C-alpha positions as CSV (number, residue, x, y, z in Angstrom):
1,M,1.3,-30.2,-47.6
2,R,3.3,-27.1,-48.5
3,T,1.4,-25.0,-45.9
4,T,1.9,-27.7,-43.3
5,L,5.7,-27.8,-44.0
6,I,5.9,-24.0,-43.8
7,G,4.1,-24.1,-40.5
8,I,6.4,-26.7,-39.2
9,I,9.5,-24.8,-40.3
10,M,8.1,-21.7,-38.6
11,L,7.5,-23.6,-35.3
12,A,11.0,-25.1,-35.6
13,T,12.5,-21.7,-36.0
14,L,10.9,-20.7,-32.7
15,A,12.3,-23.7,-30.9
16,T,15.4,-22.8,-28.9
17,T,16.6,-26.2,-28.0
18,G,18.2,-28.8,-30.2
19,C,20.8,-31.5,-30.1
20,E,23.3,-31.4,-27.4
21,N,26.2,-32.1,-29.8
22,K,26.6,-28.7,-31.4
23,S,29.6,-27.4,-33.3
24,S,30.8,-25.1,-30.7
25,D,33.8,-24.3,-28.6
26,K,32.4,-24.8,-25.2
27,A,35.6,-23.5,-23.6
28,S,35.3,-20.1,-25.3
29,G,31.5,-20.1,-25.6
30,T,31.6,-19.4,-29.3
31,S,30.0,-21.3,-32.1
32,S,30.6,-21.7,-35.8
33,A,27.9,-20.3,-38.3
34,V,28.3,-23.4,-40.5
35,T,28.4,-27.1,-39.9
36,A,32.0,-28.2,-39.7
37,P,33.0,-31.0,-42.1
38,G,32.1,-34.3,-40.4
39,A,30.0,-32.7,-37.7
40,K,26.8,-34.5,-36.9
41,H,24.7,-31.5,-35.9
42,A,24.2,-27.9,-37.1
43,A,25.8,-25.1,-35.2
44,V,23.7,-22.9,-33.0
45,G,21.9,-20.1,-34.8
46,V,22.0,-21.3,-38.4
47,R,19.2,-20.3,-40.7
48,P,16.5,-23.0,-40.9
49,G,16.3,-24.4,-44.4
50,S,20.0,-23.5,-45.2
51,H,22.8,-25.9,-46.1
52,A,24.2,-25.5,-42.6
53,D,20.8,-26.5,-41.0
54,W,21.5,-30.3,-41.2
55,C,21.4,-33.1,-38.7
56,G,24.1,-35.4,-40.1
57,E,23.1,-38.1,-37.5
58,H,19.5,-38.4,-38.8
59,Q,19.8,-37.0,-42.3
60,V,17.1,-34.3,-41.9
61,P,17.2,-30.6,-41.4
62,E,18.3,-29.9,-37.8
63,S,15.5,-27.5,-37.3
64,M,13.0,-30.3,-38.1
65,C,14.8,-33.2,-36.3
66,T,12.4,-34.5,-33.7
67,R,14.9,-37.1,-32.5
68,C,17.3,-34.4,-31.5
69,N,14.6,-31.9,-30.5
70,P,11.6,-33.6,-29.0
71,S,9.9,-30.3,-28.4
72,L,9.1,-30.3,-32.1
73,V,7.0,-33.5,-31.9
74,A,3.8,-31.7,-30.9
75,A,3.9,-29.4,-33.9
76,F,4.2,-32.4,-36.3
77,K,1.4,-34.2,-34.5
78,A,-0.8,-31.1,-34.6
79,T,-0.5,-31.0,-38.4
80,G,-1.2,-34.7,-38.8
81,D,2.4,-35.4,-39.9
82,W,3.2,-38.2,-37.5
83,C,4.1,-41.9,-38.0
84,V,3.0,-43.6,-34.7
85,E,4.5,-46.9,-35.7
86,H,8.1,-45.5,-36.1
87,N,7.7,-42.5,-33.8
88,L,8.8,-39.8,-36.2
89,P,7.2,-37.4,-38.7
90,E,5.5,-39.2,-41.6
91,S,7.3,-36.7,-43.9
92,Q,10.6,-38.1,-42.6
93,C,9.6,-41.8,-42.3
94,L,11.7,-43.7,-44.9
95,I,10.4,-47.0,-43.7
96,C,6.7,-46.1,-44.6
97,N,7.8,-44.0,-47.6
98,P,10.8,-45.6,-49.2
99,E,10.5,-43.3,-52.2
100,L,10.9,-40.3,-50.0
101,K,14.0,-38.2,-50.8
102,I,15.2,-35.9,-48.0
103,E,18.0,-33.9,-49.5
104,R,20.3,-31.4,-47.9
105,P,20.0,-27.9,-49.5
106,P,23.0,-27.0,-51.6
107,L,25.7,-24.8,-50.2
108,T,25.0,-21.2,-51.3
109,G,27.4,-20.0,-53.9
110,A,28.7,-23.6,-54.6
111,A,29.4,-24.4,-58.2
112,K,26.8,-26.6,-59.8
113,P,27.9,-29.7,-61.8
């Protein structure tokens, strides 16, 4: 499973498309390196697996969000990580796997409780 997840992350890293709703200033053409508070999607160019790599709309890493980036579907299907019934990765299907915990990585340098 770990090898599969690493493969998916690597494929996701190569993907250049994502959600259309990015944290960017379209007028100036600039983007933020971190997800703005309340933003639903990660900014363009964030490091996969980082705190900033988060799809707030679907509560999964942005780099692995098949609902925002359908080009990732083939990679999940190729590794056998696909829930046909719910049309998303089995590793993200909370309906089939209610015990599954998908947690956002901690903010680097943040104080731990």
